C-alpha positions in Angstrom: 0.2 29.4 11.5 3.0 26.9 12.4 6.6 27.7 13.1 8.9 24.9 11.9 12.4 24.0 12.9 14.9 23.3 10.1 18.2 21.4 10.3 21.0 20.8 7.9 23.6 18.4 9.3 26.9 17.5 7.6 28.6 14.3 8.9 31.5 15.2 11.1 35.0 13.6 11.4 36.1 15.2 14.7 36.9 11.7 16.1 39.1 10.5 13.3 42.4 11.4 15.0 44.2 8.6 16.8 44.5 10.6 20.0 40.7 10.9 20.1 40.3 7.2 19.6 42.9 6.5 22.3 41.1 8.8 24.7 37.9 7.0 24.0 39.5 3.6 24.9 40.8 5.1 28.2 37.3 6.3 29.3 35.2 4.1 31.6 32.6 3.9 28.8 35.2 3.1 26.2 33.8 5.9 24.0 34.5 9.5 23.3 31.9 12.4 23.3 33.3 13.6 19.9 31.0 12.8 17.0 32.3 10.7 14.2 29.7 10.1 11.6 31.7 11.1 8.5 32.2 8.7 5.6 35.9 8.3 5.7 36.3 4.9 3.9 34.4 2.1 2.1 33.5 0.4 5.4 31.7 3.5 6.7 30.1 4.0 3.3 28.8 0.4 3.5 27.1 1.2 6.8 25.5 4.3 5.3 24.4 2.1 2.4 22.7 -0.3 4.7 21.1 2.4 6.9 19.8 4.7 4.2 18.2 1.9 2.1 17.1 0.0 5.2 18.9 -3.2 4.2 19.2 -4.5 7.7 15.5 -5.2 7.9 14.5 -5.4 4.2 11.7 -2.9 4.7 11.8 -0.3 2.0 8.1 0.5 1.8 8.6 3.7 3.8 11.6 5.1 2.0 11.8 6.9 -1.3 14.8 7.2 -3.6 15.2 10.7 -5.0 18.6 10.2 -6.7 20.7 7.2 -7.4 19.8 3.5 -6.9 19.1 1.1 -4.1 22.8 1.1 -3.4 24.5 4.4 -2.3 27.8 2.5 -2.3 27.5 1.7 -6.0 26.3 5.2 -6.7 29.4 6.7 -5.1 31.7 4.3 -7.0 29.9 5.2 -10.3 30.3 8.9 -9.5 34.1 8.4 -8.9 34.4 6.9 -12.3 32.5 9.6 -14.1 34.2 12.5 -12.2 37.8 11.4 -11.6 38.8 8.7 -14.2 39.9 11.2 -16.8 42.0 13.1 -14.2 43.5 9.8 -12.9 44.5 8.7 -16.5 46.1 12.2 -17.1 48.0 12.0 -13.8 49.3 8.5 -14.5 50.5 9.5 -18.0 52.8 12.0 -16.4 54.4 9.6 -13.9 57.8 8.0 -14.7 57.6 5.5 -11.8 54.8 2.9 -11.7 54.7 3.1 -7.9 53.4 6.7 -8.1 50.5 5.7 -10.4 46.9 5.4 -9.1 45.2 2.2 -10.1 41.8 3.0 -8.6 41.0 6.4 -7.1 38.1 5.2 -5.1 40.3 2.7 -3.3 43.1 5.2 -3.1 40.9 7.7 -1.2 39.3 5.0 1.0 42.8 4.0 2.2 43.9 7.5 2.8 43.2 8.5 6.5 43.5 12.2 5.7 40.6 12.3 3.3 36.9 11.5 3.5 35.6 9.2 0.8 32.2 10.9 0.6 29.9 13.2 2.6 26.4 12.7 4.0 24.1 15.6 4.5 20.8 15.1 6.5 18.0 17.6 6.0 14.9 17.9 8.1 12.0 20.3 8.3 9.7 20.2 11.4 10.1 18.2 14.6 8.4 15.3 16.3 5.8 17.5 17.9 4.7 18.8 14.5 4.7 15.6 12.6 3.0 13.5 15.3 -0.3 15.1 14.4 0.0 14.5 10.6 -1.1 11.4 8.6 1.0 9.5 6.1 -0.6 11.2 3.1 0.4 14.6 4.5 3.9 13.4 5.3 4.4 11.9 1.8 3.9 15.4 0.2 7.4 16.2 1.6 8.8 14.3 -1.3 8.2 17.3 -3.6 9.9 19.6 -1.0 12.9 17.4 -0.5 13.4 16.8 -4.3 13.6 20.6 -4.7 16.1 20.7 -1.8 18.4 18.4 -3.7 18.2 20.6 -6.8 18.8 23.7 -4.7 21.8 22.1 -3.0 23.4 21.3 -6.4 22.7 24.8 -7.5 24.2 26.4 -4.4 27.3 24.2 -4.1 28.5 23.5 -7.6 31.5 21.6 -6.4 29.3 19.0 -4.5 28.1 16.1 -6.7 25.1 14.2 -5.4 25.4 10.4 -5.8 22.4 9.3 -3.7 19.4 11.0 -2.1 16.9 8.9 0.0 13.9 10.1 2.0 12.9 8.2 5.2 9.3 8.1 6.2 9.6 5.3 8.7 10.5 7.6 11.6 8.5 10.3 13.3 9.8 13.2 11.1 10.3 12.8 7.3 14.0 13.5 6.6 16.4 13.4 3.7 19.8 11.6 3.5 22.1 13.0 0.7 25.3 11.2 -0.1 27.7 13.0 -2.4 31.3 13.8 -3.2 32.9 17.3 -2.7 35.4 18.1 -5.5 38.4 20.4 -5.6 39.7 21.5 -9.0 43.0 22.7 -10.4 45.2 21.0 -7.8 48.9 21.6 -8.2 50.0 18.4 -6.5 48.6 15.0 -7.4 45.6 14.7 -9.7 44.3 17.9 -11.1 40.8 17.0 -9.8 40.4 15.5 -6.3 38.1 14.9 -3.4 38.1 18.1 -1.2 35.7 18.1 1.7 37.6 20.8 3.7 37.8 23.0 0.7 34.1 22.8 -0.2 32.6 22.8 3.3 34.0 25.2 5.9 32.3 26.4 9.1 31.5 29.7 7.4 30.2 28.2 4.1 28.0 25.7 6.0 26.4 28.6 8.0 25.7 30.4 4.7 24.4 27.2 3.1 22.0 26.5 5.9 20.7 30.1 5.8 20.0 29.7 2.1 18.7 26.2 2.2 16.2 26.8 5.1 14.9 29.9 3.2 14.3 27.9 0.1 12.9 24.9 2.0 10.1 26.9 3.8 9.2 28.6 0.6 8.8 25.3 -1.2 7.0 23.8 1.7 4.4 26.6 1.8 4.0 26.3 -2.0 3.5 22.5 -1.9 1.2 22.5 1.1 -0.6 25.8 0.4 0.3 27.0 3.9 1.9 30.1 5.4 4.3 28.5 7.9 7.4 30.3 9.1 10.8 29.2 10.5 11.9 28.9 14.1 15.0 30.6 15.5 16.5 32.4 12.5 20.2 32.5 12.5 22.3 35.7 12.6 22.3 37.5 9.3 18.8 36.2 8.3 16.1 38.6 7.2 14.6 40.6 10.2 11.0 40.9 10.9 9.2 43.9 9.6 8.6 46.4 12.5 5.0 47.1 13.4 5.5 50.8 12.6 6.0 49.8 9.0 2.5 48.3 8.7 -0.2 50.1 6.9 -2.8 50.2 9.7 -0.3 51.0 12.5 -0.9 54.8 12.3 -4.6 54.4 12.7 -4.3 52.1 15.6 -1.8 54.4 17.2 -4.2 57.3 17.1 -7.0 55.2 18.6 -4.7 54.2 21.5 -3.6 57.8 22.1 -7.2 58.9 22.1 -8.1 56.3 24.8 -5.0 57.1 26.8 -6.6 60.3 28.0 -9.7 58.3 29.2 -7.3 56.1 31.2 -5.8 59.2 32.9 -9.3 60.5 33.8 -10.3 57.1 35.1 -7.2 57.0 37.3 -7.9 60.5 38.6 -11.5 59.7 39.4 -10.5 56.4 41.0 -8.1 58.3 43.4 -10.9 60.8 44.2 -13.3 57.9 44.7 -11.0 56.3 47.3 -10.7 59.5 49.2 -14.4 60.2 49.2 -15.1 56.6 50.2 -13.3 57.3 53.5 -15.3 60.4 54.1 -18.6 58.7 53.4 -17.6 55.8 55.6 -16.8 58.2 58.5 -20.1 60.0 58.0 -22.1 56.8 58.0 -20.4 55.7 61.2 -21.4 59.0 62.8 -25.1 58.8 61.8 -27.5 59.1 64.8 -30.4 56.7 65.3 -34.0 58.0 65.3 -35.7 58.3 68.8 -38.9 56.8 67.4 -37.3 53.8 65.6 -33.8 52.6 66.4 -33.6 50.9 62.9 -33.8 54.3 61.3 -31.0 57.0 61.1 -31.2 60.7 61.0 -29.6 62.1 57.8 -28.9 65.8 57.5 -29.3 67.6 54.2 -25.6 68.1 53.9 -24.9 64.4 54.4 -27.6 63.5 51.9 -26.0 65.7 49.3 -22.6 64.1 50.0 -24.1 60.6 49.6 -25.7 61.6 46.3 -22.5 63.1 45.0 -20.6 59.9 46.0 -23.2 57.8 44.1 -22.8 60.0 41.0 -19.1 59.8 41.3 -19.3 56.0 41.5 -21.5 56.0 38.5 -19.1 58.2 36.5 -16.2 56.0 37.5 -18.1 52.9 36.4 -18.5 54.6 33.0 -14.9 55.4 32.8 -14.2 51.7 33.7 -16.4 50.7 30.8 -14.3 52.9 28.5 -11.1 51.3 29.9 -12.6 47.9 29.3 -13.2 48.9 25.7 -9.7 50.2 25.5 -8.4 46.9 26.8 -10.4 45.0 24.2 -9.1 47.4 21.5 -5.5 46.8 22.6 -6.0 43.0 22.6 -7.5 43.1 19.2 -4.8 45.4 17.9 -2.2 43.1 19.3 -3.7 40.0 17.6 -4.1 41.9 14.4 -0.5 43.1 14.5 0.7 39.6 15.4 -1.2 38.1 12.5 0.0 40.8 10.1 3.5 40.3 11.4 3.4 36.6 10.8 2.1 37.0 7.3 4.8 39.6 6.5 7.4 37.1 7.8 6.1 34.5 5.5 6.0 36.8 2.5 9.4 38.1 3.3 10.9 34.6 3.5 9.2 33.6 0.3 10.4 36.7 -1.4 13.9 36.1 -0.1 13.8 32.6 -1.5 12.8 33.8 -4.9 15.6 36.4 -4.8 18.0 33.8 -3.8 17.0 31.5 -6.7 17.2 34.3 -9.2 20.6 35.4 -7.9 21.9 31.8 -8.0 20.6 31.3 -11.5 22.2 34.6 -12.6 25.5 33.6 -11.1 25.3 30.2 -12.9 24.4 31.9 -16.2 27.3 34.3 -15.7 29.6 31.4 -15.0 28.3 29.6 -18.1 28.8 32.7 -20.2 32.4 32.9 -19.1 32.8 29.2 -19.9 31.3 29.8 -23.4 33.6 32.8 -23.9 36.6 30.6 -22.9 35.4 27.8 -25.3 34.9 30.3 -28.1 38.5 31.5 -27.6 39.6 27.8 -27.7 37.6 27.2 -30.8 39.2 30.2 -32.4 42.7 29.0 -31.5 41.9 25.5 -32.8 40.6 27.0 -36.1 43.8 28.9 -36.5 45.9 25.8 -35.7 43.8 23.7 -38.1 44.2 26.3 -40.8 47.9 26.4 -40.2 48.3 22.6 -40.5 45.9 22.5 -43.4 48.1 24.9 -45.3 51.2 22.9 -44.3 49.5 19.7 -45.6 48.5 21.3 -48.9 52.1 22.5 -49.3 53.3 19.0 -48.6 51.0 17.5 -51.2 52.1 20.1 -53.7 55.7 19.4 -52.9 55.2 15.6 -53.4 53.3 16.3 -56.5 56.2 18.3 -57.9 58.7 15.6 -57.0 56.7 12.7 -58.3 55.5 14.2 -61.6 58.1 16.8 -62.7 59.6 15.7 -66.0 62.7 17.7 -65.4 63.4 16.6 -61.9 61.7 13.3 -61.3 63.0 11.5 -58.3 61.7 8.0 -57.7 62.8 8.0 -54.1 59.8 10.2 -53.2 57.5 7.3 -54.4 59.0 5.3 -51.5 58.3 8.2 -49.2 54.7 8.4 -50.3 54.2 4.7 -49.9 55.6 4.8 -46.3 53.4 7.8 -45.5 50.4 5.8 -46.8 51.3 2.8 -44.8 51.6 5.0 -41.7 48.2 6.5 -42.4 49.7 10.0 -42.9 48.2 9.9 -46.4 44.9 8.3 -47.2 43.3 7.0 -50.4 42.0 10.4 -51.4 45.4 11.9 -51.1 46.9 9.1 -53.3 44.1 9.5 -55.8 44.7 13.3 -55.9 48.4 12.7 -56.7 47.5 10.2 -59.4 45.0 12.5 -61.0 47.5 15.3 -61.0 50.0 12.9 -62.6 47.6 12.1 -65.4 46.8 15.7 -65.9 50.5 16.6 -66.2 51.1 13.7 -68.6 48.2 14.9 -70.8 49.5 18.5 -70.8 53.0 17.4 -71.8 
């Protein structure tokens, strides 16, 4: 069972301030330690475009496009048009001075030092040590995992629109580059809809996002590869491991260990006695007298003989106790391995279950949001129907009024004919309306 590291990195803009740049110039190295890999303008987006699609070496065999085209730069420009053009036109329509109008929102943000043009998120599961042992076919299966990660990201961060997603297989670890635009809605100043990185991505929201994304990633990885891998170094707030006391076979193992603990106590006691008796036997052996007939033989009294026999029996008993202890040791080792294996399996199942719960919760939240949107639209439709009915009645009254003025024999007023003609020329009345007035006229003439 493998433990895999997971990383979710959002491009930082800590070095964007002028003071940071100045400090960098004053250093001996001419650089600053602060990272600055955010996409703040079109120049930086062009660099990302070249890097992500490997345009600097024209080797695209080991990359895979998940979203977008071969040009992340064009993908972001297209996203700006689809997401912001309506808001730009609405904003411009409210401006009295041409200088306040926005001709191109993409260029406008690119030239604004206070805003990031886009964001890049890099995802990676597993490290060099893990992937070094895997072949290309095994690595390429990560495409399914990372495609799901893009879907999950869009599901979890509704205000982040993905423009481009490209997988790199030309480095040790397969990893995913996602380029997108965070959007802030209902702005009181400027366009109603704007780019809003700091509103969408905060330190707290990124921690929560990584928690959720890593849970979903390992679940999808195990599903695609048919494995039971787990994650390394879970962050605070993640699901905890199930305690061994919660396992089904823990009680049985505990009883077995308690039973053998008494054997361990007896063995310790006999070991202490054996050490003491060993000294006594050693002293008695040292005091043995040699035989007068043969100096190689020793005279052994009956009492000493019984002491030696007792000591031998004691050694034999202690040896048996040792065998029991060895059995206990093996039992404990096996129990530890079983518990470790069970624990790892429970970790995997827990993570998979949490991933499923997260998907269900996210989908339910999305459904709830859509239901609210549907209710709002239904209310709007109802209001529009009432408004339409109101103006329909007004129009019918207008037609009736014109009819009376054009065809009444007692109050005929030709000036209304000019009014009708003008309304027709201005497309207020159409051919059907004129025909209706003519038909009514013929009917009135017939009745008179």
